[in-house]
C-alpha positions as CSV (number, residue, x, y, z in Angstrom):
1,M,7.7,32.5,-15.1
2,T,9.3,29.0,-15.6
3,V,7.7,26.0,-14.0
4,A,9.3,22.6,-13.6
5,A,7.9,19.7,-15.5
6,Y,6.6,18.1,-12.3
7,T,5.0,20.1,-9.5
8,P,4.0,18.0,-6.5
9,F,0.2,18.1,-5.7
10,V,-0.5,20.1,-8.9
11,T,0.7,17.8,-11.7
12,P,0.2,14.1,-11.0
13,L,3.0,11.7,-11.9
14,P,2.2,9.6,-15.0
15,I,1.9,6.2,-13.3
16,W,-1.4,5.2,-14.7
17,D,-0.1,1.7,-15.7
18,W,1.9,1.2,-12.5
19,W,-0.5,2.5,-9.8
20,L,-1.0,-0.9,-8.3
21,L,2.7,-1.0,-7.3
22,T,2.1,1.9,-5.0
23,L,0.2,-0.5,-2.7
24,V,3.4,-2.1,-1.4
25,P,5.1,1.0,0.0
26,L,1.8,2.2,1.4
27,C,1.2,-1.1,3.2
28,L,4.8,-1.2,4.5
29,G,4.5,2.4,5.9
30,V,1.2,1.6,7.6
31,A,2.5,-1.6,9.0
32,I,5.7,-0.1,10.3
33,V,4.0,2.7,12.1
34,Y,1.3,0.5,13.5
35,K,3.7,-2.2,14.8
36,A,6.1,0.5,16.2
37,M,3.3,1.8,18.3
38,K,2.0,-1.7,19.4
39,T,5.2,-3.7,20.1
40,D,7.3,-3.7,23.2
41,D,10.4,-5.1,21.6
42,L,11.6,-3.1,18.6
43,S,14.0,-5.8,17.5
44,K,10.9,-7.7,16.3
45,L,9.6,-4.8,14.4
46,P,10.9,-5.7,10.9
47,K,9.5,-9.2,10.9
48,Q,6.2,-8.2,12.4
49,A,5.8,-5.3,9.9
50,L,6.5,-7.6,6.9
51,L,4.0,-10.1,8.2
52,I,1.3,-7.6,8.7
53,S,2.1,-6.1,5.3
54,F,1.5,-9.5,3.7
55,W,-1.7,-9.8,5.6
56,I,-2.9,-6.4,4.3
57,I,-1.9,-7.1,0.7
58,G,-3.4,-10.6,0.9
59,G,-6.7,-9.2,2.3
60,M,-6.9,-6.6,-0.4
61,G,-6.2,-9.3,-3.1
62,A,-8.9,-11.5,-1.6
63,A,-11.4,-8.6,-1.5
64,A,-10.5,-7.8,-5.1
65,F,-11.1,-11.4,-6.1
66,V,-14.4,-11.6,-4.4
67,L,-15.6,-8.3,-5.9
68,A,-14.5,-9.4,-9.3
69,L,-16.5,-12.6,-8.9
70,I,-19.6,-10.6,-7.8
71,V,-19.2,-8.3,-10.8
72,R,-19.0,-11.3,-13.2
73,I,-22.0,-13.1,-11.7
74,L,-24.2,-10.0,-11.7
């Protein structure tokens, strides 16, 4: 039996050094779905989704900074 080199959900992709970049598409996907359900005018969706994506990424960056400070202090 021959198996492909990459089998989804069985063999993880080797992105150990680049895993942080997966944050951007994840935030964009969440923001698009959230704003698509909340907004009345879909013509504003791209701008609002990008804005909320920046808020999510900024919030995660701020949380990482605060946690890094706490770890260094303790």
